[in-house]
C-alpha positions in Angstrom: -133.1 202.7 -52.6 -129.9 203.6 -50.7 -127.7 202.2 -53.5 -129.8 204.1 -56.1 -129.2 207.3 -54.2 -125.5 206.5 -54.1 -125.5 206.0 -57.8 -127.3 209.3 -58.5 -125.0 211.3 -56.2 -122.0 209.5 -57.6 -122.9 210.4 -61.1 -123.4 214.1 -60.1 -120.0 214.0 -58.4 -118.5 212.5 -61.6 -120.0 215.2 -63.7 -118.7 217.9 -61.3 -115.3 216.4 -61.1 -114.8 215.6 -64.8 -115.1 219.1 -66.2 -112.5 221.5 -64.8 -110.1 224.0 -66.1 -108.1 221.5 -68.1 -111.1 219.9 -69.9 -112.7 223.3 -70.5 -109.6 225.1 -71.8 -108.4 222.2 -74.0 -111.8 221.5 -75.5 -112.4 225.2 -76.2 -109.0 225.7 -77.8 -109.4 222.5 -79.9 -112.8 223.6 -81.1 -111.7 227.1 -82.0 -108.6 226.0 -83.8 -109.6 222.6 -85.4 -113.3 222.6 -85.4 -114.7 219.1 -84.8 -111.5 217.3 -85.8 -110.4 216.5 -82.2 -113.6 215.0 -81.0 -112.1 211.5 -81.3 -109.5 212.5 -78.6 -112.2 213.4 -76.1 -113.9 210.1 -76.8 -110.7 208.2 -76.3 -109.9 210.0 -73.0 -113.5 209.4 -71.8 -113.2 205.7 -72.5 -109.9 205.5 -70.7 -111.1 207.4 -67.6 -114.2 205.2 -67.4 -112.0 202.1 -67.2 -109.6 203.7 -64.7 -112.3 205.0 -62.4 -114.1 201.7 -62.4 -110.8 199.9 -61.6 -110.1 202.4 -58.8 -113.5 201.8 -57.2 -113.3 198.0 -57.7 -109.8 197.9 -56.2 -110.8 199.9 -53.1 -114.1 198.0 -52.6 -112.4 194.5 -52.9 -109.0 195.1 -51.3 -109.8 197.9 -48.8 -106.8 199.8 -50.1 -106.4 203.1 -51.9 -104.3 203.1 -55.1 -101.4 204.9 -53.3 -101.5 202.6 -50.3 -101.6 199.5 -52.6 -98.7 200.6 -54.7 -96.5 201.4 -51.7 -97.4 198.0 -50.1 -97.0 196.0 -53.3 -93.8 197.5 -54.6 -92.1 199.1 -51.6 -91.5 202.7 -50.7 -88.5 203.2 -52.9 -90.5 202.1 -56.0 -93.5 204.1 -54.8 -91.4 207.3 -54.6 -91.3 207.8 -58.4 -95.1 207.8 -59.0 -95.4 209.8 -55.7 -93.0 212.6 -57.0 -94.5 212.6 -60.5 -98.1 212.9 -59.2 -97.2 215.6 -56.7 -95.5 217.6 -59.4 -98.4 217.2 -61.9 -101.0 217.9 -59.2 -99.0 221.0 -58.2 -99.3 222.4 -61.7 -102.9 221.4 -62.2 -104.0 222.8 -58.8 -102.3 226.1 -59.6 -104.1 226.2 -62.9 -107.4 225.5 -61.1 -106.8 228.4 -58.7 -106.0 230.5 -61.8 -109.3 229.5 -63.4 -111.3 230.6 -60.4 -109.2 233.8 -60.2 -109.9 234.6 -63.9 -113.6 234.0 -63.3 -113.5 236.5 -60.5 -111.6 239.0 -62.7 -114.1 238.7 -65.5 -117.0 239.2 -63.0 -115.4 242.2 -61.1 -112.7 243.7 -63.3 -110.1 243.2 -60.5 -106.9 241.6 -61.8 -106.7 237.8 -61.4 -103.4 238.1 -59.5 -105.3 239.7 -56.5 -107.7 236.8 -56.3 -105.2 233.9 -56.1 -104.5 234.0 -52.3 -108.2 234.6 -51.3 -109.3 231.7 -53.5 -106.7 229.5 -51.9 -107.8 230.6 -48.5 -111.4 229.9 -49.3 -110.5 226.4 -50.6 -108.5 225.8 -47.4 -111.5 226.8 -45.2 -113.7 224.4 -47.1 -111.3 221.6 -46.6 -110.6 222.5 -42.9 -114.2 222.8 -41.9 -116.0 220.5 -44.4 -116.6 216.7 -44.5 -115.8 214.4 -47.4 -119.4 214.1 -48.4 -119.8 217.9 -48.5 -116.7 218.3 -50.7 -117.5 215.4 -52.9 -121.2 216.1 -53.5 -122.0 219.6 -52.4 -119.7 221.5 -54.9 -120.3 218.8 -57.6 -124.1 219.5 -57.5 -123.3 223.2 -58.2 -121.1 222.0 -61.0 -124.1 220.8 -62.9 -124.2 224.4 -64.2 -121.6 223.2 -66.8 -124.4 221.4 -68.5 -125.2 224.7 -70.1 -122.5 223.8 -72.7 -124.5 220.8 -73.8 -127.7 222.8 -74.0 -125.8 225.5 -76.0 -124.4 222.9 -78.4 -127.9 221.5 -79.1 -129.4 225.0 -79.6 -126.7 225.9 -82.1 -128.0 223.0 -84.3 -124.6 221.8 -85.7 -124.3 219.5 -88.7 -124.3 216.3 -86.7 -122.8 214.4 -89.6 -119.7 216.6 -89.3 -119.7 216.1 -85.6 -119.8 212.3 -86.1 -117.0 212.6 -88.6 -114.9 214.2 -85.9 -115.1 211.0 -83.9 -112.9 209.2 -86.5 -109.2 209.8 -86.0 -107.5 211.6 -88.8 -104.2 213.3 -89.7 -104.3 217.1 -89.3 -104.9 219.3 -92.4 -102.8 222.1 -91.0 -100.5 223.1 -88.1 -99.6 219.5 -87.2 -97.5 220.4 -84.2 -100.3 222.3 -82.6 -102.8 219.6 -83.5 -100.9 216.8 -81.8 -100.1 219.0 -78.8 -103.8 219.8 -78.4 -104.6 216.1 -78.7 -102.2 215.1 -75.9 -103.4 218.0 -73.7 -107.0 216.8 -74.1 -105.9 213.3 -73.1 -104.0 214.6 -70.1 -107.1 216.6 -69.1 -109.4 213.6 -69.4 -107.1 211.1 -67.7 -105.8 213.2 -64.8 -104.4 210.8 -62.2 -105.9 212.9 -59.4 -109.4 211.9 -60.6 -109.1 208.1 -60.3 -106.8 208.3 -57.3 -109.2 210.6 -55.5 -112.0 208.2 -56.4 -110.3 205.3 -54.7 -109.6 207.3 -51.6 -113.3 208.4 -51.6 -114.4 204.8 -51.8 -112.4 203.9 -48.8 -113.7 207.0 -46.9 -117.2 205.8 -47.7 -116.4 202.3 -46.5 -117.2 200.5 -49.8 -117.1 196.7 -49.9 -117.9 194.1 -52.6 -121.6 194.9 -52.5 -120.7 198.3 -54.2 -119.2 196.8 -57.3 -122.4 197.3 -59.3 -122.8 200.8 -58.0 -119.2 201.5 -58.9 -119.7 200.4 -62.5 -122.8 202.6 -62.9 -121.0 205.6 -61.4 -117.9 205.1 -63.6 -119.8 204.4 -66.8 -122.6 206.9 -66.6 -120.8 209.7 -64.6 -117.7 209.8 -66.8 -119.8 209.5 -70.0 -121.8 212.6 -68.9 -118.6 214.4 -68.1 -117.2 213.6 -71.6 -120.5 214.8 -73.1 -120.0 218.2 -71.4 -116.5 218.4 -72.8 -117.9 217.6 -76.2 -120.4 220.4 -75.7 -117.6 222.9 -74.9 -115.8 221.9 -78.1 -118.8 222.1 -80.3 -119.8 225.5 -78.9 -116.3 226.8 -79.3 -116.1 225.5 -82.9 -119.3 227.2 -84.0 -119.3 230.4 -81.9 -115.6 231.4 -81.7 -115.0 230.5 -85.3 -118.0 232.7 -86.4 -116.3 235.6 -84.6 -113.0 234.9 -86.4 -111.3 233.6 -83.2 -109.3 230.5 -84.3 -106.9 230.6 -81.3 -107.9 230.8 -77.7 -105.0 232.4 -76.0 -106.8 234.3 -73.3 -109.5 233.2 -70.8 -111.3 236.5 -71.4 -112.3 235.1 -74.8 -114.4 232.3 -73.2 -117.5 234.4 -72.3 -118.0 234.9 -76.1 -118.9 231.2 -76.3 -122.2 231.5 -74.5 -123.3 235.1 -74.9 -124.6 234.6 -78.5 -126.7 231.7 -77.3 -128.0 232.9 -73.9 -127.4 236.7 -74.0 -126.4 238.3 -70.7 -127.1 235.0 -68.9 -124.5 233.4 -71.1 -121.9 235.6 -69.5 -123.3 234.6 -66.0 -123.3 230.9 -66.9 -119.7 231.0 -68.2 -118.4 232.8 -65.2 -120.3 230.4 -62.9 -119.2 227.3 -64.8 -115.5 228.4 -64.8 -115.5 229.4 -61.1 -117.4 226.4 -59.7 -115.7 223.7 -61.9 -112.3 225.0 -61.1 -113.0 225.5 -57.4 -114.4 222.0 -57.1 -111.3 220.6 -58.8 -109.0 222.6 -56.6 -110.7 221.1 -53.5 -110.3 217.6 -54.9 -106.7 218.0 -55.9 -105.9 219.6 -52.5 -107.4 216.5 -50.8 -105.6 214.2 -53.2 -102.3 215.7 -52.4 -102.9 215.1 -48.8 -104.2 211.6 -49.4 -101.2 210.7 -51.6 -98.6 211.9 -49.1 -100.4 210.5 -46.0 -101.0 207.1 -47.6 -97.5 207.0 -48.9 -95.9 207.6 -45.5 -98.5 205.6 -43.6 -99.9 208.6 -41.7 -103.4 208.9 -40.3 -105.7 210.4 -42.9 -109.3 211.2 -43.6 -111.3 214.3 -44.5 -114.0 213.3 -42.0 -111.5 213.3 -39.1 -111.0 216.4 -37.0 -107.8 218.4 -38.0 -106.3 217.7 -34.6 -106.6 214.0 -35.3 -104.7 214.0 -38.6 -102.5 217.2 -38.4 -100.0 216.0 -41.0 -102.8 215.3 -43.5 -104.3 218.7 -43.0 -100.8 220.3 -43.2 -100.2 218.8 -46.6 -103.3 220.4 -48.2 -102.7 223.7 -46.4 -99.1 223.9 -47.7 -100.2 222.8 -51.2 -102.8 225.4 -51.5 -100.5 228.2 -50.4 -97.6 227.1 -52.7 -99.9 226.6 -55.8 -101.5 230.1 -55.4 -98.1 231.9 -55.5 -97.4 231.5 -59.2 -100.9 232.9 -60.1 -100.4 235.7 -57.6 -97.2 236.5 -59.3 -99.0 236.8 -62.7 -98.3 233.5 -64.4 -100.7 233.1 -67.3 -103.3 230.6 -66.1 -104.3 229.5 -69.7 -100.7 228.7 -70.8 -100.1 226.9 -67.5 -103.3 224.9 -68.0 -102.5 223.7 -71.5 -98.9 222.8 -70.7 -99.8 221.0 -67.4 -102.3 218.8 -69.2 -99.6 217.7 -71.7 -97.2 217.0 -68.9 -100.0 215.0 -67.2 -100.2 212.7 -70.2 -96.4 212.2 -70.2 -96.5 211.2 -66.5 -99.4 208.7 -66.8 -97.2 205.5 -67.2 -95.7 206.1 -63.7 -99.1 205.8 -62.0 -101.1 203.7 -64.4 -98.7 200.8 -65.0 -98.2 199.9 -61.3 -101.9 200.3 -60.8 -102.7 197.9 -63.6 -100.3 195.4 -62.0 -102.3 195.6 -58.8 -105.5 195.1 -60.7 -104.1 191.8 -62.0 -102.7 190.6 -58.6 -105.0 188.0 -57.1 -103.7 188.8 -53.6 -105.5 192.1 -53.8 -108.5 191.6 -56.0 -109.0 187.8 -56.0 -111.5 186.9 -58.7 -112.3 190.5 -59.4 -109.2 191.2 -61.5 -109.0 193.0 -64.8 -110.0 191.4 -68.1 -108.1 191.5 -71.3 -110.2 194.3 -72.7 -109.7 196.6 -69.7 -106.0 196.1 -69.7 -105.6 196.5 -73.5 -107.8 199.6 -73.7 -106.0 201.5 -70.9 -102.5 200.4 -72.0 -103.1 201.5 -75.6 -104.6 204.9 -74.8 -102.0 205.7 -72.1 -99.2 204.6 -74.4 -100.6 206.9 -77.2 -100.8 209.8 -74.8 -97.2 209.2 -73.6 -95.8 209.0 -77.1 -97.7 212.1 -78.3 -96.5 214.0 -75.2 -92.8 213.0 -75.7 -93.0 214.1 -79.3 -95.2 217.2 -79.2 -94.1 218.9 -76.0 -90.5 219.7 -77.3 -92.0 220.8 -80.6 -94.4 223.1 -78.9 -91.7 224.6 -76.6 -89.3 225.1 -79.6 -92.2 226.6 -81.7 -93.1 229.0 -78.9 -89.5 230.1 -78.2 
């Protein structure tokens, strides 16, 4: 019964953690601009994150190490420095985008400009991290995040042509605007395979004292939880394709366009659901990324760490998430466009993936850490191919997008 409860709570956590500002913004923009054509990218990203989350939990349960701790120990600090810096930079941009998402939700609800909300949102997130426990952060906010299932309900109520939806699961070359198509594809992959998600998961497994008896639980959480999260992203894309397209919106360039997605389906409550979904999903992700920044630095330098410890017992750990929240709120407070930051940061995330995923895969094939529980050929091949695809698309499409927007 205890393991069943753990699976249930873990799946809820996965749903809450999967859909954040990156997944929501990229899926909405992809649906509005290209209809169902980019569904295949969401499916690829979901498959990859299922593998990576399962690996992260398995590695933690078998070795007792987090990903960051394992990479530092296996390759040395000098080699660990590169994935550390890359992940910190990507997390900085993504956390800033998440704070921007919450701030936009507050602006839509109140009419007060999003810039004024950035620092209060960061302070509220800091208060949650300072006073909360890991279980509260992991599960409490994630349960509220189930409100994002409204996109799945909305997609079903719109009664799309499911044959066209299925056709979108097959990769194809773009019929128009190829540069934007591939940039959106890589942004979706970056949103789906954010390093903070599987690195946070490994730290959580160690916080919860997982051992080999949790391997089955881990597979269930990774498979079912990430699949549900991918389904919500598909719901966002389908709703955007059918609703925004019907209103003549084929380019989502402002978060204020998002409420239009649910209002035609649920009326006034669609507005409420959209604001709640955006605020809760982004706030939950900001908490997770803030913790992951602290986990990453503390584990990399060998400091005492743990969200369940009192701040006086791990002051450096708490200092990292405190500083991170303050610094990431500043660009939003200065008026940086949260939507543009979100889309660009997702593409940069995809470009940075080899720096974290490659050493992690080496660990998962090292018997000294995982013994007989190492990766199989399918796991290795699937992750390598999808990450390589994301990296190549990022390297090609980011310069084209920058040149095209200049």
